[in-house]
FIGU-511567 format. One record per atom (N, C-alpha, C): residue number from 0; residue in three letters; chain; atom name; x, y, z. Coordinates in pm, 1 decimal. Atoms other than C-alpha are relative to their C-alpha. Layout:
! residues N
NUM; Ala; A; CA; X; Y; Z
...
//
This chain:
! residues 121
0; Met; A; N; 143.1; -17.0; 23.6
0; Met; A; CA; 1308.3; 348.9; -2594.7
0; Met; A; C; -76.0; -128.6; 34.8
1; Lys; A; N; 64.0; 127.9; -27.2
1; Lys; A; CA; 1224.3; -22.5; -2574.5
1; Lys; A; C; -6.8; -27.1; 150.6
2; Asn; A; N; -4.2; 19.1; -144.8
2; Asn; A; CA; 1329.7; -33.4; -2207.7
2; Asn; A; C; -102.7; 89.1; 69.9
3; Arg; A; N; 98.6; -91.6; -59.4
3; Arg; A; CA; 1112.1; 268.0; -2129.1
3; Arg; A; C; -141.6; -53.5; -17.9
4; Phe; A; N; 131.3; 59.4; 25.4
4; Phe; A; CA; 810.2; 100.7; -2291.4
4; Phe; A; C; -23.8; -119.0; 92.7
5; Lys; A; N; 10.2; 114.5; -89.8
5; Lys; A; CA; 881.2; -212.8; -2086.4
5; Lys; A; C; -31.5; 46.4; 142.3
6; Asn; A; N; 26.0; -53.8; -134.3
6; Asn; A; CA; 890.0; -5.3; -1764.2
6; Asn; A; C; -141.7; 54.5; 11.5
7; Ile; A; N; 136.7; -54.0; -1.2
7; Ile; A; CA; 564.0; 171.1; -1855.0
7; Ile; A; C; -100.6; -114.1; 1.0
8; Ser; A; N; 90.6; 115.5; 4.3
8; Ser; A; CA; 397.9; -161.7; -1939.2
8; Ser; A; C; -3.7; -70.9; 134.9
9; Arg; A; N; -6.4; 65.6; -130.3
9; Arg; A; CA; 517.8; -320.2; -1614.9
9; Arg; A; C; -70.2; 85.6; 105.1
10; Gly; A; N; 64.7; -90.4; -94.9
10; Gly; A; CA; 408.0; -14.3; -1418.3
10; Gly; A; C; -150.8; -0.2; -14.3
11; Ser; A; N; 144.3; 3.4; 22.5
11; Ser; A; CA; 65.5; -23.3; -1579.0
11; Ser; A; C; -61.0; -128.3; 53.3
12; Cys; A; N; 50.7; 128.9; -50.2
12; Cys; A; CA; 19.9; -392.6; -1497.9
12; Cys; A; C; -1.9; -1.4; 152.4
13; Val; A; N; -6.4; -3.8; -146.0
13; Val; A; CA; 132.7; -346.2; -1137.9
13; Val; A; C; -104.7; 96.6; 54.1
14; Gly; A; N; 101.0; -97.0; -42.4
14; Gly; A; CA; -88.2; -36.9; -1106.0
14; Gly; A; C; -140.4; -57.2; -8.5
15; Phe; A; N; 132.0; 60.9; 15.7
15; Phe; A; CA; -388.6; -228.9; -1238.5
15; Phe; A; C; -25.5; -101.5; 110.5
16; Ile; A; N; 14.3; 101.7; -104.7
16; Ile; A; CA; -330.0; -518.7; -998.3
16; Ile; A; C; -16.1; 66.6; 136.9
17; Ala; A; N; 9.2; -71.2; -127.8
17; Ala; A; CA; -276.0; -277.6; -708.5
17; Ala; A; C; -136.9; 64.3; 15.9
18; Gly; A; N; 132.5; -62.1; -6.4
18; Gly; A; CA; -595.8; -89.6; -791.4
18; Gly; A; C; -109.4; -102.6; 21.6
19; Leu; A; N; 98.1; 106.4; -15.8
19; Leu; A; CA; -792.3; -411.9; -821.7
19; Leu; A; C; 1.0; -53.7; 143.0
20; Leu; A; N; -10.1; 48.1; -138.2
20; Leu; A; CA; -661.7; -541.5; -487.9
20; Leu; A; C; -48.8; 104.1; 99.3
21; Asn; A; N; 44.3; -107.3; -88.8
21; Asn; A; CA; -725.2; -204.2; -327.7
21; Asn; A; C; -151.8; 6.4; 3.9
22; Gly; A; N; 145.9; -4.3; 5.7
22; Gly; A; CA; -1085.2; -203.9; -445.9
22; Gly; A; C; -64.8; -119.7; 66.4
23; Leu; A; N; 56.0; 121.5; -58.0
23; Leu; A; CA; -1141.6; -561.6; -333.3
23; Leu; A; C; 32.9; -17.6; 147.6
24; Leu; A; N; -48.6; 36.4; -132.8
24; Leu; A; CA; -935.6; -585.9; -14.8
24; Leu; A; C; 33.2; 117.3; 90.8
25; Gly; A; N; -48.0; -114.6; -77.4
25; Gly; A; CA; -862.6; -234.8; 104.1
25; Gly; A; C; 134.4; 39.8; -56.3
26; Ala; A; N; -129.5; -48.9; 48.3
26; Ala; A; CA; -505.8; -107.0; 82.6
26; Ala; A; C; 97.4; -113.3; -28.4
27; Gly; A; N; -85.4; 114.5; 30.1
27; Gly; A; CA; -373.5; -451.3; -17.6
27; Gly; A; C; 90.5; 21.4; -119.5
28; Gly; A; N; -83.8; -27.1; 115.2
28; Gly; A; CA; -224.3; -299.1; -329.9
28; Gly; A; C; 145.3; 26.0; 37.0
29; Gly; A; N; -136.7; -25.6; -45.5
29; Gly; A; CA; 80.0; -196.6; -125.7
29; Gly; A; C; 82.9; -126.3; 7.6
30; Met; A; N; -72.7; 126.1; -6.7
30; Met; A; CA; 171.9; -561.8; -85.9
30; Met; A; C; 47.4; -44.8; -137.3
31; Val; A; N; -43.4; 30.4; 136.4
31; Val; A; CA; 201.4; -584.9; -463.4
31; Val; A; C; 102.0; 104.0; -45.1
32; Ile; A; N; -83.8; -108.7; 50.9
32; Ile; A; CA; 362.0; -246.3; -527.6
32; Ile; A; C; 138.8; -1.3; 62.5
33; Val; A; N; -131.4; -6.3; -66.9
33; Val; A; CA; 642.2; -261.4; -267.7
33; Val; A; C; 98.4; -100.3; -59.8
34; Pro; A; N; -96.9; 93.2; 59.2
34; Pro; A; CA; 803.3; -583.5; -396.4
34; Pro; A; C; 36.2; 33.5; -144.8
35; Met; A; N; -29.7; -34.8; 139.8
35; Met; A; CA; 771.5; -468.5; -758.0
35; Met; A; C; 92.3; 121.9; -8.2
36; Leu; A; N; -88.3; -116.7; -0.3
36; Leu; A; CA; 931.1; -132.6; -679.6
36; Leu; A; C; 140.7; -37.1; 43.3
37; Glu; A; N; -132.7; 46.1; -42.2
37; Glu; A; CA; 1214.5; -305.3; -495.9
37; Glu; A; C; 67.7; -76.6; -112.5
38; Lys; A; N; -55.1; 75.7; 113.3
38; Lys; A; CA; 1260.3; -539.1; -792.9
38; Lys; A; C; 46.9; 94.2; -111.0
39; Ser; A; N; -38.6; -99.6; 100.5
39; Ser; A; CA; 1282.1; -230.4; -1014.0
39; Ser; A; C; 123.8; 79.4; 41.3
40; Gly; A; N; -123.6; -63.8; -41.5
40; Gly; A; CA; 1578.9; -110.2; -809.1
40; Gly; A; C; -12.6; 104.4; 109.6
41; Leu; A; N; 14.6; -97.8; -108.9
41; Leu; A; CA; 1431.9; 117.9; -544.0
41; Leu; A; C; 41.8; -62.0; 132.3
42; Lys; A; N; -32.1; 44.1; -135.2
42; Lys; A; CA; 1564.8; 92.8; -191.0
42; Lys; A; C; -131.6; -21.7; 75.0
43; Pro; A; N; 125.4; 29.6; -70.2
43; Pro; A; CA; 1306.1; -49.3; 53.1
43; Pro; A; C; -72.2; 122.8; 55.8
44; Ala; A; N; 66.6; -119.0; -54.9
44; Ala; A; CA; 1237.6; 285.0; 225.1
44; Ala; A; C; -65.0; 81.8; -111.6
45; Asn; A; N; 56.6; -74.7; 113.0
45; Asn; A; CA; 1183.8; 454.6; -112.3
45; Asn; A; C; -118.7; -75.7; -60.6
46; Ala; A; N; 109.7; 80.2; 54.3
46; Ala; A; CA; 964.8; 164.2; -230.1
46; Ala; A; C; -125.1; 14.7; 87.0
47; His; A; N; 114.5; -15.6; -89.8
47; His; A; CA; 743.2; 194.8; 78.6
47; His; A; C; -62.2; 138.4; -15.1
48; Ala; A; N; 51.3; -136.7; 15.0
48; Ala; A; CA; 712.4; 571.9; 42.1
48; Ala; A; C; -71.1; 17.0; -134.3
49; Thr; A; N; 62.0; -9.7; 132.7
49; Thr; A; CA; 637.5; 544.6; -331.5
49; Thr; A; C; -130.9; -77.3; -2.2
50; Ser; A; N; 122.5; 79.3; -7.3
50; Ser; A; CA; 382.0; 273.2; -261.2
50; Ser; A; C; -112.8; 79.6; 64.6
51; Ile; A; N; 101.5; -81.8; -67.3
51; Ile; A; CA; 199.2; 504.8; -22.5
51; Ile; A; C; -52.3; 108.4; -94.1
52; Ala; A; N; 41.6; -105.1; 93.9
52; Ala; A; CA; 196.3; 778.1; -286.9
52; Ala; A; C; -93.8; -55.5; -106.9
53; Val; A; N; 87.9; 62.5; 98.2
53; Val; A; CA; 30.0; 532.9; -526.2
53; Val; A; C; -131.0; -43.8; 65.3
54; Val; A; N; 117.3; 57.7; -65.3
54; Val; A; CA; -209.3; 373.6; -276.4
54; Val; A; C; -97.8; 106.5; 50.7
55; Val; A; N; 89.7; -104.1; -54.1
55; Val; A; CA; -347.4; 698.8; -129.8
55; Val; A; C; -109.2; 40.0; -100.2
56; Pro; A; N; 108.5; -33.8; 93.6
56; Pro; A; CA; -530.6; 807.0; -448.3
56; Pro; A; C; -92.6; -119.1; -28.3
57; Leu; A; N; 83.7; 118.2; 21.0
57; Leu; A; CA; -649.5; 447.9; -499.2
57; Leu; A; C; -99.4; -15.4; 114.3
58; Cys; A; N; 88.4; 9.9; -117.6
58; Cys; A; CA; -790.4; 442.9; -145.8
58; Cys; A; C; -107.5; 107.4; -3.2
59; Met; A; N; 98.0; -108.9; 5.9
59; Met; A; CA; -957.8; 778.1; -195.1
59; Met; A; C; -110.1; -31.7; -100.4
60; Leu; A; N; 99.1; 35.8; 101.3
60; Leu; A; CA; -1127.5; 659.6; -513.5
60; Leu; A; C; -89.3; -113.0; 49.7
61; Ser; A; N; 78.8; 112.4; -50.6
61; Ser; A; CA; -1234.9; 329.2; -357.5
61; Ser; A; C; -95.7; 44.8; 109.1
62; Ala; A; N; 85.7; -48.2; -108.6
62; Ala; A; CA; -1368.3; 504.1; -46.4
62; Ala; A; C; -116.6; 81.5; -55.2
63; Ala; A; N; 107.6; -80.9; 58.8
63; Ala; A; CA; -1565.1; 752.2; -257.1
63; Ala; A; C; -103.9; -89.2; -67.1
64; Leu; A; N; 95.2; 89.5; 66.9
64; Leu; A; CA; -1717.9; 473.8; -464.9
64; Leu; A; C; -82.3; -78.5; 101.9
65; Tyr; A; N; 74.1; 71.8; -103.9
65; Tyr; A; CA; -1810.6; 277.9; -151.4
65; Tyr; A; C; -98.2; 92.1; 71.5
66; Met; A; N; 90.9; -94.3; -66.5
66; Met; A; CA; -1959.7; 590.3; 9.6
66; Met; A; C; -120.9; 29.6; -88.2
67; Phe; A; N; 112.1; -30.2; 89.6
67; Phe; A; CA; -2167.9; 674.9; -297.1
67; Phe; A; C; -87.0; -122.4; -24.7
68; Gly; A; N; 75.3; 123.8; 16.3
68; Gly; A; CA; -2270.8; 311.3; -326.4
68; Gly; A; C; -69.0; -45.5; 127.0
69; Lys; A; N; 66.1; 26.3; -129.0
69; Lys; A; CA; -2397.1; 320.0; 32.8
69; Lys; A; C; 58.2; -121.5; 73.6
70; Ser; A; N; -63.3; 110.4; -71.4
70; Ser; A; CA; -2155.1; 43.1; 141.8
70; Ser; A; C; 83.8; 49.4; 117.0
71; Leu; A; N; -85.9; -57.0; -102.7
71; Leu; A; CA; -1961.1; 278.9; 365.8
71; Leu; A; C; -68.4; 119.9; 62.5
72; Asn; A; N; 47.1; -115.7; -74.2
72; Asn; A; CA; -2076.6; 515.5; 633.9
72; Asn; A; C; 124.3; 68.5; 56.2
73; Phe; A; N; -120.8; -71.1; -41.2
73; Phe; A; CA; -1802.9; 774.8; 686.2
73; Phe; A; C; 10.8; 11.3; 151.4
74; Tyr; A; N; -2.0; -15.8; -145.9
74; Tyr; A; CA; -1902.5; 814.5; 1051.2
74; Tyr; A; C; 49.1; -126.8; 71.1
75; Asp; A; N; -56.0; 122.3; -57.5
75; Asp; A; CA; -1806.8; 450.5; 1114.0
75; Asp; A; C; 152.7; 4.0; -2.1
76; Ala; A; N; -145.7; -8.7; 13.1
76; Ala; A; CA; -1451.3; 530.2; 999.9
76; Ala; A; C; 58.1; 113.7; 83.5
77; Leu; A; N; -47.1; -121.1; -67.5
77; Leu; A; CA; -1426.1; 862.7; 1183.5
77; Leu; A; C; 78.1; -25.0; 129.6
78; Pro; A; N; -76.0; 18.1; -124.3
78; Pro; A; CA; -1313.5; 728.2; 1525.4
78; Pro; A; C; 144.2; -47.8; -22.3
79; Phe; A; N; -133.6; 53.5; 26.9
79; Phe; A; CA; -1008.1; 564.6; 1362.3
79; Phe; A; C; 94.0; 103.4; -62.2
80; Leu; A; N; -81.3; -95.8; 75.2
80; Leu; A; CA; -886.7; 870.5; 1171.9
80; Leu; A; C; 100.9; 78.3; 83.8
81; Pro; A; N; -101.0; -79.3; -72.8
81; Pro; A; CA; -719.5; 1085.6; 1442.1
81; Pro; A; C; 124.1; -80.5; 38.1
82; Ala; A; N; -115.2; 82.1; -38.0
82; Ala; A; CA; -499.4; 806.9; 1580.7
82; Ala; A; C; 72.2; -53.3; -123.3
83; Gly; A; N; -61.3; 46.2; 124.8
83; Gly; A; CA; -441.1; 675.9; 1227.1
83; Gly; A; C; 88.7; 106.6; -62.7
84; Leu; A; N; -80.8; -109.8; 54.1
84; Leu; A; CA; -315.9; 1016.3; 1113.8
84; Leu; A; C; 126.1; 21.2; 82.4
85; Ile; A; N; -117.8; -13.5; -87.0
85; Ile; A; CA; -84.4; 1039.2; 1413.8
85; Ile; A; C; 98.9; -113.4; -28.9
86; Gly; A; N; -85.1; 114.0; 31.9
86; Gly; A; CA; 47.7; 689.8; 1341.8
86; Gly; A; C; 68.2; 14.4; -135.3
87; Ala; A; N; -58.0; -21.1; 133.2
87; Ala; A; CA; 101.2; 776.1; 974.6
87; Ala; A; C; 111.1; 104.4; 5.2
88; Phe; A; N; -101.3; -105.0; -14.0
88; Phe; A; CA; 292.5; 1090.7; 1069.8
88; Phe; A; C; 126.9; -56.5; 63.3
89; Ile; A; N; -116.2; 57.6; -69.2
89; Ile; A; CA; 518.7; 903.0; 1311.8
89; Ile; A; C; 70.4; -100.7; -90.7
90; Gly; A; N; -58.4; 98.9; 90.5
90; Gly; A; CA; 570.3; 617.8; 1063.4
90; Gly; A; C; 80.1; 64.1; -111.4
91; Ala; A; N; -71.1; -69.2; 108.6
91; Ala; A; CA; 669.8; 859.5; 786.5
91; Ala; A; C; 128.3; 64.9; 49.7
92; Lys; A; N; -121.2; -60.2; -56.9
92; Lys; A; CA; 919.6; 1030.4; 1017.4
92; Lys; A; C; 104.7; -106.1; 35.7
93; Val; A; N; -91.2; 105.0; -43.2
93; Val; A; CA; 1069.7; 701.8; 1141.3
93; Val; A; C; 56.4; -80.1; -118.4
94; Leu; A; N; -39.1; 83.1; 114.1
94; Leu; A; CA; 1087.1; 521.3; 803.0
94; Leu; A; C; 141.0; 25.9; -51.8
95; Pro; A; N; -134.3; -22.5; 54.0
95; Pro; A; CA; 1403.6; 693.9; 674.5
95; Pro; A; C; 113.7; -45.0; 92.5
96; His; A; N; -103.2; 36.7; -97.3
96; His; A; CA; 1590.5; 589.4; 990.8
96; His; A; C; 9.2; -151.0; 24.2
97; Ile; A; N; -2.1; 145.6; -17.1
97; Ile; A; CA; 1514.6; 215.6; 967.6
97; Ile; A; C; 90.0; -60.7; -107.4
98; Pro; A; N; -86.9; 65.1; 99.3
98; Pro; A; CA; 1790.0; 9.1; 801.4
98; Pro; A; C; -81.1; -90.1; -94.3
99; Asp; A; N; 72.9; 75.4; 102.1
99; Asp; A; CA; 1682.9; -166.1; 479.1
99; Asp; A; C; -28.0; -144.4; 41.1
100; Asn; A; N; 20.9; 140.4; -35.5
100; Asn; A; CA; 1733.4; -518.6; 613.5
100; Asn; A; C; -105.4; -15.0; 109.9
101; Ile; A; N; 101.7; 4.1; -105.6
101; Ile; A; CA; 1519.9; -445.1; 922.2
101; Ile; A; C; -136.9; 29.8; -59.3
102; Leu; A; N; 126.8; -35.0; 63.6
102; Leu; A; CA; 1249.1; -283.6; 708.3
102; Leu; A; C; -55.1; -118.5; -78.9
103; Arg; A; N; 43.9; 118.8; 73.8
103; Arg; A; CA; 1237.0; -592.4; 483.8
103; Arg; A; C; -57.3; -104.3; 95.9
104; Arg; A; N; 47.1; 99.3; -96.6
104; Arg; A; CA; 1197.9; -814.9; 789.2
104; Arg; A; C; -134.2; 41.4; 62.2
105; Ile; A; N; 126.7; -49.1; -55.3
105; Ile; A; CA; 923.1; -597.9; 937.7
105; Ile; A; C; -112.1; -20.6; -101.0
106; Phe; A; N; 100.4; 14.2; 105.8
106; Phe; A; CA; 735.6; -595.2; 605.9
106; Phe; A; C; -34.1; -147.3; -21.0
107; Gly; A; N; 22.8; 143.1; 17.1
107; Gly; A; CA; 781.2; -970.9; 563.4
107; Gly; A; C; -78.3; -58.9; 115.5
108; Ala; A; N; 72.1; 49.3; -117.5
108; Ala; A; CA; 664.4; -1040.0; 919.2
108; Ala; A; C; -146.2; 44.0; -4.8
109; Phe; A; N; 137.4; -48.1; 10.8
109; Phe; A; CA; 356.8; -824.5; 861.4
109; Phe; A; C; -77.0; -80.3; -104.6
110; Met; A; N; 66.4; 78.4; 105.1
110; Met; A; CA; 276.5; -1010.7; 539.1
110; Met; A; C; -30.7; -141.8; 49.8
111; Leu; A; N; 23.8; 134.1; -54.9
111; Leu; A; CA; 316.0; -1348.1; 716.2
111; Leu; A; C; -112.9; 1.4; 102.7
112; Tyr; A; N; 106.5; -12.9; -99.2
112; Tyr; A; CA; 96.1; -1231.9; 1003.3
112; Tyr; A; C; -136.4; 16.5; -68.1
113; Ala; A; N; 125.6; -21.1; 72.5
113; Ala; A; CA; -170.7; -1109.1; 759.9
113; Ala; A; C; -45.6; -130.3; -66.7
114; Ala; A; N; 35.2; 127.0; 64.2
114; Ala; A; CA; -158.1; -1439.6; 570.2
114; Ala; A; C; -50.9; -100.3; 103.7
115; Trp; A; N; 40.8; 91.1; -105.8
115; Trp; A; CA; -183.0; -1639.3; 894.0
115; Trp; A; C; -141.8; 31.4; 47.1
116; Arg; A; N; 134.8; -39.3; -44.3
116; Arg; A; CA; -487.5; -1440.8; 1005.8
116; Arg; A; C; -105.8; -35.7; -103.2
117; Leu; A; N; 96.8; 31.7; 104.7
117; Leu; A; CA; -658.5; -1486.3; 670.9
117; Leu; A; C; -22.9; -150.2; -9.8
118; Leu; A; N; 13.0; 144.0; 12.3
118; Leu; A; CA; -589.4; -1859.6; 662.5
118; Leu; A; C; -74.9; -63.1; 116.6
119; Trp; A; N; 57.8; 61.6; -119.2
119; Trp; A; CA; -703.6; -1930.4; 1017.9
119; Trp; A; C; -122.7; 72.0; 52.1
120; Arg; A; N; 120.7; -71.9; -39.1
120; Arg; A; CA; -1003.1; -1700.7; 1033.4
120; Arg; A; C; -122.5; -82.7; -16.5
//
């Protein structure tokens, strides 16, 4: 029972941080959720898939709030959606076939690239 409460508490904290980052930075919550899920024992492919399942509703809520707050014009995002959906479909199909060590390296390289861009912008 105590372990279950600890998992719920940790999940709530990670969820809060992910939601906060998502609202502030976009889908940055995935960068918090994936490592925490892996630390909890999930394999990298499962952690990435679970992260997406968590981030999608967060993104939907954030997008709705930005649209209603007049900070987002849906038509500005529209040109990116068709290719983005195709990319998401292909990525979801390919993910289960990528070895865990390669997936970790890809994710790490992406995080380093994102950090480099933010630092030198």
